[in-house]
N, C-alpha and C positions, 0 to 999 in steps of 0.2 A: 782280636778284632783285626772284622774282614778292611784295615783301610788301603785303602788305592794308593800304589807306589806310583810312585813323586814321572809324570811323561807317560804313563800305559792309561793311564784313567781319563780317556780321551773323549770326546762326542758323539767322531763322526769315524763311522769303519773301524774299531779298533781292531777286529778280526784279521786287517789287511798286512797289519804289523806283525815283525816275529816272535817279539817278544811275549805279547800278555796269555798266560794257559787261557786254552777250551776247555771245558763241562760237558757231558752229554748228559743228558737226563730223559731217562725213558719211562714207561708206563710197560702194562702187561701184552698191554696188543702188537707193541716193534715189533718191528726183525731187528734182528744185528746179527752179525757173522764178524765174531771176537778176532775171527784172525786177520779179516781185511779191517777191520777199524784200532786194529791197536798199532796197521803201518803206521799209524799217522800220529810222527810222535810227542804235535801239539799237547792232546790231549793228555790233561793231567787229573782228570775227576769223571767217576758215573755218581748221577745220584737216580737213585730207584724208586719210582711209587711204592708204596708199604701200605700207608693202611685205608681202609677210605669211611669216613664218618665213624657212624655205630658199628659194634660187630656182630657178627650174623650169627643168629642159633645156632644152638649145638643141636637143642634137639624134635626143632620147626614142629612143636606143640604149642599150642597158643594164639598168643596174637606173634609177630612175624612182616616180615617184608615178602612175600610169597606170598603171592591169592593165591597160593596153592599145599598143600604138605608135595607133591611134584615136582613144585620150578620152590621151595623152600632147599628141599632137598640140593638141586642143580646148579641154586646159587651158593652152596657148604659146597659143594661139588670143586663150583671156580672158584671161592675164597682159595681153598685149599690146595687148588692147581698153584693158584698166582703164588699165596705163599711159597711154592718151593721152587717155584722158578725166579720168585729174590733170593732166595738162600743161592741157589747158583750161579748165580747172577753174580753174590756178594764175593761165593768163592771165587770164580772169575776174575774177579776183578780187581781183588786184594793180588789174587798169587801172579799176579798182571803190573802191579805199584799203581796201578793207578787209586785214588784216591776216594771211600768209597761216601754216601749221601746218601738219607732217607730221607721222603717228602708224608704227609700226611694230608689227605686232602678233609678241608676243612666241610660238614654239610652241618644243617644244622641237630640240635640235641647236645643233651648234657655235654659238655667240654670235660669234664673229669673222669667218663669213662671213655671222651677220646683221647685224650691223653694218657688215659691205661692200657687202652690198645690200639694205640700205637708202640709204646713204649711193651707191650706184648711182641707184638707182629714183629717188629725192629730190628726189638735187641741192641741194640745200637754203642757199640765200641768206644772206649772213652777218645779216641782218633778218629770216631767216624759224627760226620756233618748231620746233622736233623731239620727238621725247617715245614717249618706251618705252612700249610697254599690254599689260602685265602683265595677267589678267582674271582669274588665280587662283591658291591655290598647288599648285593639286595637277601635278606633271614630267610627269602619262601624257599630258595636254593642252596644258599652256603653261610657255614658259620658266619655268628654274628662278630662286628666288629668287638662289643664285652664282652660274648661269649672269647675269642682272641685270646682277650685281655687274663683269661683265666683260664685257658690250656697252655698257654706262654707261660703264669708262672707258676702254673702243678705241674709241668713240663722242668723249671730251675731247681721244683723244691725236691723231686727225683732223683736227679742227674747229674744238681750241682750246677749246669751249664744251659744257657736259651738258645734256643730256635732257629735259625735265621726265618726270617719273613717273607714267602714269595707271593706276590700280587702285580695287577697290571698299575698303567699309568692314573691311571682315574679314581681309582681304590687308596693307592700311594699320597698321592695330591688330598683327599680327602682326610684317610687318618695326620698328614703334616699339618692341613690348615688345624687339626681341632686334637693336637697334642698333648691337651691341656686333660684330654678327658680318657687318652690314649697313651698311659706315662710311658708303658711300656713294648705294646707294637710298634711308636710312633721313635723307636730308639735299639729292635734290633735291626742286627744287620741286612740289608734289602736289595732281597734278590728279583730284579725290575724286567716285569716282560713288556716290548713294544718293540714290534717287528718294522722298525724303520732305519733305516740306514742313520742318521742322525739321529741326536737328543739337546742340539744344542738351546742351552737356556734353560734345563733341568733342573739344573742340580745349582746354588745346595735347594735341600727341598724340606723345612722344614728341620730335624733334626743331621738327615741325610744326608751331608760332604759330595756323596759320587753312591754309584751301584755297589755291591758286594758280587753280585753276578749280576749279565745284563743279558738275558735273555731274548739273542737276537733274527734266531732263525728257528722255522718249525713249519707243520704243514699248512701254519698263514700263508707263506709268502716264499715258500720255495716249491717246487713242482718240476715232469722232466726235463722242462725248457730254461730255468732258470732258478736258480738260487744263492741269497749272500753268502754259501759256506755251505760245501758237499763234504756228508763224513763218506766212507769208502766201509763200504758192508751192510749202509741203512739203508730204506728207503728215506722219501724225504720228509715224510709223514716228519724224521729227529727232531730234535729239540737240541739245540745249539746253543754255551752259553759260552761268552768270554767274560774271563775273569779282570779287573785293573791290574795285574800283578801277573808275576814270570810265576813259572811250575816253581821254583825254591820258598817264593817269598808265600802261596796261595798252601805249597805244608804246612809251612809255619804257622797261617793265620788258620789253617783251615779248618779245625772242633770246639775253638776254643773256647765260643755261645755264652760272650759278652755284649753287652749293652753298645752300642755309640754314644760322644760324647752328650748331653741334657742342653737344647740352648735355649737362651735365658727366651721367654715367653713378649709375645710384643707388647708397648702399654696397652692396658685397658684404651677409648680414649672417652674422652671429657665427653660429663654428660653434655647436652648442649643445652642453654637455659635463652629461650622464647623471646627475642624482646619484645618490650613493656612501650606501645607509644606510649608520649608524655597528652600528662588530662587536659584536656582541653571542656571549658567551658564554658558552658551551653544557657542562652541570656536568650528571654522572648520579649517581644518591645512590649509597649504598653495598649495596642489597637490587639494584641495577639496574634499577629500575621506573622511573623518568622521569625526562627531563630535567626539568634547572633550571639559571635565567638568576642569576648575580651582581647581586643590582640589583633583582630582584624577588620577588615571597613566592614564595616554596616552598612548591611547595605535593606531597605525596606523601614528599617528602625528610626522611630525621631532620634538628632545625635544627639543634642540636651539631655533626654528620657539615655540612653546608651556611656554619657557624658557623667550621668549623674548616679548612675547604678554604678560602677564605676569607685568612685570615690568616695560611695559605703562602703563597697568591699578594702579599700585601700586603708580608708582609716579604722577598718576593724585589727 
């Protein structure tokens, strides 16, 4: 389990300290000059995008994602080239002593097929990190949280290990607040994407006492003029992450694939019972002009009539 190391899981610019390890993550269009990047000795790991949603069609016949046969062929060539790039980067990273990991960009569609697609694409070794990337709660564009539960469990069934969960603050908060509905997702180690210098008062959040990785820099908050942390040999759009531990501890915890401990659920609020007003006995005067209440001052009611009625009630 990627538990934070004491003193290193700080919530304000931990990347400015020399001890916490850094991890790069990239997709196929990120430019990486490996010789330059490897000069930064704080970089301990590299996580690459692997699969994306459901697999592409091999034959391009029948239904497919493309709007034409030629477009389908182009998509298949892109898929083949990106997978070759993935394998090349993996070879270079591991030969350079970096930890390796792969993530699946989760889309709408059968989660079992997506999990199988990820494993066939990434071919993760026992010492390599696996990541489920859920970019948001919108089920029209991203895998639903219910399907995320199925995906993670299928990865566990096939590999004996759970993946890490990558997501943003709002999605993580939703999962944490509804963790009874998401008993697996809410206990996956959290790769937390938030481009702020500080995250004070975010953790603990549900079952998460801290982040396993914090993606603090990307094209969203890094440009030519200003950047939280620059990686030599890359463009400002590269994603940079900080771990709450040093490189040695990160290596020991990297690919365990355990769940974080479950915390007790908050008690259900007691159902509110509406207070009932005490019953009021209404009386009508002999003349029928106005109601009166026993125990209250009778207005417009003959006092003798009121007292005699009250006496009758008391005698019963």
